[in-house]
N, C-alpha and C positions, 0 to 999 in steps of 0.2 A: 587619368587624374585620380589621386587617392582621396580618401574621405577628408583629410585635413585640408587639402587644397580646395575641395568643394566647399567646406565650411568657411574657409577664409574668403573665397570669392563671394559667397553669399553675404557674409558680414560686411565685406568691403563695399558691396553695392548698397547695403542698408545704411552704413555709416559714412558713405562718401569719402572713403580713404582707399589707398592702394592695397591690394592683397599682400604685396611683399612686406608692407609695414606690419601686418598682422602676423605673417609667417616668421618674420625676423624678430619681432619684439614681444610677442605674446607667448605665455606658457600654454602647454596643451590643456591643462584643466581650465584655464581662462577661456580658451577658444571653445571648448566643448560646452561649458556652462553658458557662455554668451550666445552661442549658436542655439542651444536648447531654449533659452528664454525667447529669442526672436522667433524661432520656428514655432514654438508653442503659442505665441500670441497670434500668429497667422492661422494656425490650425484651429485654435479655439474660436477665432472669429468666424471661420468657415463652418465650424460645427454649430455655433449658435445661429447662424443664418439658416442652415439646414433645418434646425429644429423649429424655426419660425414658419417654415413652409407648410402648406396644407398637405394632408396625407397623400393625395393624388400626385402632387408635384414631387414629394419626397420619393415616391416609388420610381420616378424617372431618373433620379440622381444615382449614378453608379460610378465609382464605389462611394459608399457612405463616408463622409469626412470623419476623421479621427478627432477626438476631443483634444488630445495632446500628441504632438509629433515625437517628442523626446520625454521619456518617463524618468523622472528623478526619484530615486529611492534612498532612504536612509540606510546606513550600513547595518543597523539592527534589523531591518526588514528583509535582508537578503538571506 
Protein backbone atom coordinates (compact mmCIF):
# COMPACT_ATOMS: atom_id res chain seq x y z
CA UNK A 1 0.00 0.00 0.00
CA UNK A 2 1.47 3.34 -0.97
CA UNK A 3 1.36 6.51 1.10
CA UNK A 4 -1.70 7.95 -0.67
CA UNK A 5 -3.74 4.82 -0.03
CA UNK A 6 -2.66 4.86 3.61
CA UNK A 7 -3.77 8.48 3.97
CA UNK A 8 -7.06 7.76 2.18
CA UNK A 9 -7.88 4.80 4.44
CA UNK A 10 -7.00 6.83 7.53
CA UNK A 11 -9.24 9.72 6.47
CA UNK A 12 -12.05 7.45 5.33
CA UNK A 13 -12.10 5.93 8.81
CA UNK A 14 -12.19 9.38 10.42
CA UNK A 15 -14.83 10.78 8.07
CA UNK A 16 -16.96 7.61 7.78
CA UNK A 17 -16.72 7.51 3.99
CA UNK A 18 -15.33 5.01 1.50
CA UNK A 19 -11.58 5.27 0.71
CA UNK A 20 -12.43 5.01 -3.01
CA UNK A 21 -14.42 8.25 -2.72
CA UNK A 22 -11.30 10.02 -1.49
CA UNK A 23 -8.98 8.43 -4.04
CA UNK A 24 -11.36 9.11 -6.94
CA UNK A 25 -12.61 12.60 -6.08
CA UNK A 26 -9.93 14.38 -4.04
CA UNK A 27 -6.83 16.12 -5.34
CA UNK A 28 -3.42 15.13 -3.95
CA UNK A 29 -2.92 18.48 -2.15
CA UNK A 30 -6.38 18.17 -0.59
CA UNK A 31 -5.56 14.65 0.59
CA UNK A 32 -2.20 15.65 2.07
CA UNK A 33 -3.46 18.76 3.88
CA UNK A 34 -6.53 17.01 5.29
CA UNK A 35 -4.45 14.05 6.42
CA UNK A 36 -1.94 16.43 8.03
CA UNK A 37 -4.64 18.29 9.93
CA UNK A 38 -6.24 15.13 11.34
CA UNK A 39 -2.90 13.47 12.14
CA UNK A 40 -1.63 16.64 13.84
CA UNK A 41 -4.71 16.84 16.05
CA UNK A 42 -4.11 13.31 17.32
CA UNK A 43 -0.38 13.81 17.68
CA UNK A 44 -0.83 17.08 19.54
CA UNK A 45 -3.35 15.49 21.90
CA UNK A 46 -0.91 12.67 22.76
CA UNK A 47 1.91 15.20 23.18
CA UNK A 48 -0.15 17.33 25.59
CA UNK A 49 -1.17 14.27 27.62
CA UNK A 50 2.48 13.25 27.81
CA UNK A 51 3.45 16.71 29.11
CA UNK A 52 0.84 16.47 31.88
CA UNK A 53 2.44 13.31 33.30
CA UNK A 54 4.78 13.50 36.25
CA UNK A 55 8.49 13.13 35.38
CA UNK A 56 8.70 9.51 36.61
CA UNK A 57 5.79 8.44 34.43
CA UNK A 58 7.24 10.34 31.45
CA UNK A 59 10.47 8.38 31.74
CA UNK A 60 8.52 5.15 31.14
CA UNK A 61 6.94 6.38 27.88
CA UNK A 62 8.99 5.31 24.88
CA UNK A 63 9.15 6.88 22.35
CA UNK A 64 8.24 10.40 23.36
CA UNK A 65 5.21 11.63 21.36
CA UNK A 66 5.85 14.21 18.67
CA UNK A 67 4.03 17.52 18.94
CA UNK A 68 3.11 17.42 15.24
CA UNK A 69 2.96 14.43 12.92
CA UNK A 70 3.07 16.48 9.71
CA UNK A 71 5.06 19.71 9.58
CA UNK A 72 3.55 22.40 7.39
CA UNK A 73 5.98 25.04 6.20
CA UNK A 74 5.59 28.14 4.14
CA UNK A 75 7.42 28.27 0.84
CA UNK A 76 9.50 31.19 2.14
CA UNK A 77 10.80 29.03 5.02
CA UNK A 78 12.30 26.39 2.72
